C-alpha positions in Angstrom: 104.5 113.7 137.0 101.5 115.4 135.6 101.5 115.7 131.8 99.5 118.4 130.1 98.6 118.3 126.5 98.1 121.4 124.3 96.9 122.1 120.8 98.7 124.9 118.9 97.6 126.1 115.5 99.9 127.8 113.0 99.4 131.2 114.6 101.2 130.0 117.7 104.4 128.7 116.2 106.6 131.7 116.9 106.3 131.4 120.6 106.7 127.6 120.3 110.1 127.7 118.5 112.3 128.6 121.6 111.1 125.5 123.5 110.8 123.3 120.4 114.4 123.6 119.0 116.1 122.3 122.2 113.8 119.3 122.4 114.4 118.6 118.7 118.1 118.6 119.3 117.6 116.2 122.2 115.2 113.9 120.3 117.1 113.7 117.0 120.7 114.1 118.2 123.2 114.2 115.3 120.5 114.5 112.7 119.6 117.9 114.0 122.1 119.9 112.0 121.6 123.6 111.8 120.5 123.3 108.1 118.0 120.6 109.1 116.7 122.8 112.0 116.4 125.8 109.6 114.2 123.6 107.4 112.0 122.6 110.4 111.6 126.3 111.3 110.7 127.1 107.7 108.0 124.5 107.6 106.6 125.6 111.0 106.3 129.1 109.7 105.1 128.4 106.1 103.1 125.2 105.8 99.3 125.5 105.4 97.0 124.5 108.3 99.9 123.6 110.5 99.0 122.0 113.8 101.1 121.1 116.8 100.0 118.7 119.6 102.4 119.2 122.5 103.0 117.4 125.8 104.3 119.3 128.8 105.6 118.1 132.2 105.0 121.3 134.2 106.5 124.0 132.0 108.8 121.7 130.1 108.0 120.6 126.5 108.5 116.8 126.5 106.8 115.7 123.3 105.2 116.9 120.1 103.3 115.7 117.0 103.1 118.1 114.1 101.3 118.1 110.7 100.0 120.2 107.9 97.8 120.2 104.8 99.2 118.8 101.6 95.9 119.4 99.7 92.5 120.6 100.6 91.5 117.2 102.0 94.9 115.6 102.6 96.9 116.0 105.8 100.6 115.1 106.3 101.5 113.9 109.8 105.0 115.3 109.5 107.1 115.1 112.6 106.9 113.8 116.2 109.2 113.2 119.0 109.3 112.5 122.7 112.2 113.4 125.1 114.3 110.3 125.7 113.5 110.4 129.5 109.7 110.2 128.7 109.8 107.4 126.0 108.0 104.1 126.3 105.3 105.7 128.5 102.6 106.2 125.9 103.1 109.8 125.2 103.7 109.4 121.4 100.5 107.3 121.2 98.6 110.0 123.2 99.9 112.7 120.9 99.0 110.7 117.8 95.5 110.0 119.2 94.9 113.6 119.8 96.0 114.5 116.3 93.8 111.8 114.7 90.8 112.9 116.9 91.3 116.5 115.7 91.5 115.3 112.1 88.3 113.2 112.4 86.4 116.5 112.9 88.2 118.4 110.1 87.8 118.5 106.3 90.7 116.1 105.9 89.8 112.6 104.6 93.3 111.2 104.0 96.2 111.1 106.4 99.7 110.5 105.1 103.1 110.0 106.8 106.6 108.7 106.0 108.8 106.7 108.3 112.4 105.4 108.1 112.3 101.6 107.6 114.6 101.0 110.6 112.3 103.0 112.9 110.3 99.9 113.9 108.7 101.6 117.0 107.1 104.2 114.8 106.1 101.7 112.1 104.4 99.6 114.8 102.6 102.7 116.3 101.4 103.7 112.8 100.1 100.2 112.0 98.3 100.0 115.3 96.7 103.3 114.5 95.3 102.0 111.2 98.0 103.1 108.7 98.8 100.9 105.7 102.1 100.9 103.9 101.4 102.2 100.4 104.9 102.6 99.0 108.6 102.8 99.6 111.3 105.3 98.6 114.9 106.0 99.2 116.2 109.3 100.6 119.9 109.9 101.2 120.6 106.2 100.9 118.0 105.3 103.5 114.8 103.3 102.8 111.5 105.0 103.9 107.9 103.7 104.0 105.0 105.8 102.8 102.0 105.1 104.9 98.3 106.3 104.6 95.1 106.1 106.5 91.6 107.2 105.6 
């Protein structure tokens, strides 16, 4: 297995969608309703300074880390996922590292993310990457953590 990593900016999202949607369905399962996917597509097409860090095994998309600007100097690390067959091999960490390295050379000074409180693997990954929990909120009856990093 040879994994290749790519960086896509917002101008590349149209060609990314056909490979992204099937992976999202595989990663998120029953959460990936059509209305949820429509919302993902809208963000991919409309959010400012959108970036995608993608992992490929040959021609197959196996992971992604996506973010966008929320203000001139604030960046939201929005969505990430790794195909179930490729989990627990460091791909999520590698994608996050690439995103954070890119951010360190950008105008962004604050990085934000949200994570479901039961997603302990992502919380651990975020904490190991230097994030701090700065708040909590409830969405659709589920508790989420708001995390930030300078």
